[in-house]
C-alpha positions as CSV (number, residue, x, y, z in Angstrom):
1,M,11.9,-20.4,-26.4
2,S,13.9,-21.6,-29.3
3,L,15.4,-25.0,-29.5
4,T,19.0,-23.6,-29.5
5,L,18.4,-21.6,-26.4
6,Q,16.8,-24.6,-24.6
7,I,19.9,-26.7,-25.5
8,I,22.3,-24.0,-24.3
9,L,20.4,-23.6,-21.0
10,S,20.3,-27.3,-20.5
11,V,24.1,-27.7,-21.0
12,V,24.9,-24.7,-18.8
13,S,22.7,-26.0,-16.0
14,K,24.6,-29.3,-15.9
15,L,28.1,-27.7,-15.6
16,P,29.9,-27.7,-12.3
17,K,28.9,-24.7,-10.1
18,P,32.3,-22.9,-10.3
19,I,32.2,-23.0,-14.1
20,R,28.5,-22.1,-14.2
21,N,29.1,-19.1,-11.9
22,A,32.1,-18.0,-14.0
23,I,30.1,-17.8,-17.3
24,T,26.7,-16.6,-16.1
25,P,26.0,-13.1,-14.7
26,D,25.6,-12.6,-10.9
27,M,21.8,-12.5,-10.4
28,R,21.8,-11.8,-6.7
29,I,20.1,-8.7,-5.4
30,P,22.9,-6.4,-4.0
31,P,22.7,-5.4,-0.4
32,I,20.8,-2.2,0.2
33,A,22.0,0.2,2.9
34,N,19.5,2.7,4.2
35,S,21.3,5.9,5.0
36,P,20.2,7.6,8.2
37,S,20.6,11.0,6.4
38,K,17.5,10.1,4.4
39,V,14.0,10.6,5.8
40,Q,13.0,7.4,7.4
41,L,9.4,6.2,6.7
42,A,7.5,3.7,8.8
43,R,4.9,2.5,6.3
44,P,2.6,3.6,3.5
45,A,-0.3,5.7,4.8
46,H,-2.8,6.3,2.0
47,I,-3.1,7.1,-1.7
48,Y,-5.0,9.9,-3.6
49,V,-6.9,9.0,-6.8
50,D,-9.2,11.2,-8.9
51,H,-12.5,9.6,-10.0
52,P,-15.1,11.0,-12.4
53,D,-18.1,9.7,-10.3
54,L,-17.5,9.4,-6.6
55,N,-20.8,7.6,-5.9
56,E,-20.0,4.9,-8.5
57,F,-16.6,4.4,-7.1
58,A,-18.0,4.2,-3.5
59,K,-20.1,1.2,-4.6
60,F,-17.0,-0.4,-6.2
61,A,-14.9,0.3,-3.1
62,A,-17.5,-1.3,-0.8
63,D,-17.5,-4.4,-2.9
64,F,-13.7,-4.7,-2.2
65,G,-14.0,-4.3,1.5
66,F,-13.2,-0.6,1.9
67,I,-15.2,1.2,4.5
68,E,-16.3,4.8,4.0
69,E,-14.9,6.7,7.0
70,A,-15.8,10.3,6.0
71,R,-17.2,12.2,3.0
72,T,-17.2,15.8,1.8
73,E,-18.7,17.1,-1.5
74,E,-15.5,16.5,-3.3
75,T,-13.7,13.8,-1.4
76,I,-14.4,10.3,0.2
77,Y,-12.0,8.8,2.8
78,F,-12.0,5.0,2.8
79,R,-10.4,2.9,5.5
80,G,-9.5,-0.8,5.7
81,Y,-9.5,-3.1,8.7
82,G,-6.1,-2.0,10.1
83,K,-4.9,0.9,12.3
84,D,-4.8,3.6,9.7
85,P,-7.6,6.2,9.9
86,Y,-7.9,5.9,6.1
87,V,-6.0,4.3,3.3
88,Y,-7.6,5.6,0.1
89,V,-8.7,9.1,-0.7
90,A,-11.1,9.3,-3.7
91,C,-11.4,12.9,-5.0
92,K,-13.8,14.3,-7.6
93,S,-12.0,14.6,-10.9
94,K,-11.9,18.1,-12.2
95,D,-11.6,17.0,-15.9
96,G,-13.8,13.9,-15.7
97,K,-10.8,11.5,-16.0
98,P,-9.5,9.0,-13.5
99,R,-6.0,9.8,-12.3
100,F,-3.5,8.7,-9.7
101,R,-2.5,11.8,-7.7
102,G,0.1,10.5,-5.3
103,A,0.9,8.5,-2.2
104,A,1.5,9.4,1.5
105,F,3.8,7.7,3.9
106,V,4.0,7.8,7.7
107,A,7.3,9.3,9.0
108,A,9.1,7.1,11.4
109,S,9.2,9.8,14.1
110,R,8.7,13.5,14.7
111,E,12.4,14.1,14.0
112,E,12.0,12.4,10.6
113,F,8.9,14.4,9.8
114,D,10.7,17.6,10.6
115,K,13.6,16.5,8.5
116,A,11.2,16.1,5.5
117,A,9.7,19.5,6.2
118,K,13.2,21.1,5.8
119,L,13.8,19.6,2.3
120,E,13.8,21.8,-0.8
121,G,10.3,22.0,-2.3
122,A,8.6,20.9,0.9
123,R,5.2,22.4,1.7
124,L,4.1,21.9,5.3
125,G,0.3,21.6,5.9
126,S,-2.3,20.4,8.3
127,I,-4.7,17.5,7.7
128,E,-6.7,18.1,10.9
129,Y,-9.9,18.1,8.7
130,T,-9.3,14.4,7.8
131,P,-10.1,11.3,9.9
132,G,-7.2,10.9,12.4
133,G,-6.0,14.5,11.8
134,G,-2.2,15.1,11.8
135,E,0.3,17.1,9.7
136,I,1.5,16.6,6.1
137,V,4.5,17.6,4.1
138,T,3.9,17.6,0.3
139,F,6.3,17.5,-2.6
140,N,5.4,18.1,-6.2
141,R,6.6,15.5,-8.7
142,P,7.5,16.1,-12.3
143,D,4.6,13.8,-13.5
144,E,2.0,16.1,-11.8
145,T,1.6,13.7,-8.9
146,Y,2.5,14.4,-5.3
147,F,4.6,12.6,-2.6
148,H,3.4,13.2,0.9
149,V,4.9,12.5,4.4
150,V,2.4,12.5,7.3
151,F,2.8,12.4,11.0
152,G,0.6,12.7,14.1
153,Q,-2.5,10.9,12.8
154,K,-4.5,9.2,15.5
155,E,-4.5,5.5,14.7
156,R,-7.7,3.6,15.0
157,K,-8.1,0.5,17.2
158,P,-8.8,-2.4,14.7
159,D,-12.2,-4.0,15.2
160,P,-12.1,-7.4,16.9
161,Q,-14.7,-8.8,14.5
162,E,-13.3,-10.7,11.6
163,P,-13.6,-8.8,8.2
164,T,-14.9,-11.7,6.2
165,A,-18.0,-14.0,6.2
166,T,-16.7,-16.3,3.4
167,H,-14.9,-18.7,5.8
168,E,-16.2,-21.0,8.4
169,E,-14.6,-21.0,11.8
170,Q,-11.5,-23.2,11.7
171,G,-9.5,-21.9,14.6
172,P,-7.8,-18.5,15.1
173,F,-7.6,-16.1,12.1
174,N,-4.4,-14.4,11.0
175,K,-5.0,-10.6,11.3
176,P,-3.0,-7.6,10.0
177,F,-0.9,-7.4,13.1
178,E,-1.2,-10.9,14.7
179,K,-0.5,-14.2,13.0
180,P,-1.6,-17.0,15.5
181,R,-2.3,-19.5,12.7
182,Q,1.1,-20.1,11.2
183,G,1.3,-22.6,8.4
184,E,-2.3,-23.6,8.4
185,Q,-4.6,-22.9,5.5
186,I,-8.2,-21.9,5.7
187,R,-10.3,-22.8,2.6
188,P,-13.3,-20.7,1.6
189,N,-16.8,-22.1,1.8
190,L,-17.5,-22.5,-1.9
191,A,-21.2,-22.9,-1.3
192,Q,-21.4,-19.2,-0.4
193,E,-19.7,-18.0,-3.6
194,H,-21.6,-17.4,-6.8
195,Q,-20.8,-19.8,-9.5
196,H,-20.5,-18.4,-13.1
């Protein structure tokens, strides 16, 4: 930052608030209204990514805590520790290049899913062949990716066992859906980490 800009910012920051507000732009985030006419989504469901080598990616995904839920010759479904049946769909790349293919979101209700299915360009399909089953509405996007809305997937019951072994027991753990340890930090046991 130049010296001139530093001086200007220093002077402006010391001005009384009414004057400072009059000469600086409003930086507040405007309120956002969610129109009920739009399709209401509950949460992200999963993403689709093409990979040149599925077995190599499976090793990488396991290192980051993904759990292989199902596999076909061309696709691997990975889940995390939450309630979603899968969160990452790794597909065999047809041209040998990695590529993001799109994201799926859970519709807030059956009515919202049906609303999405009636939109222009919507393609209704079934994902009964995937972990958790369900239905899907797909929209093509101009950048050759897809936007999906899903509904009716059977949620998993999260495992009661903690997903990490790098922390010693220090009371209750915060989990994806429960936060019993509010405001307390848990430090990792550095003796278990590899030092470089």
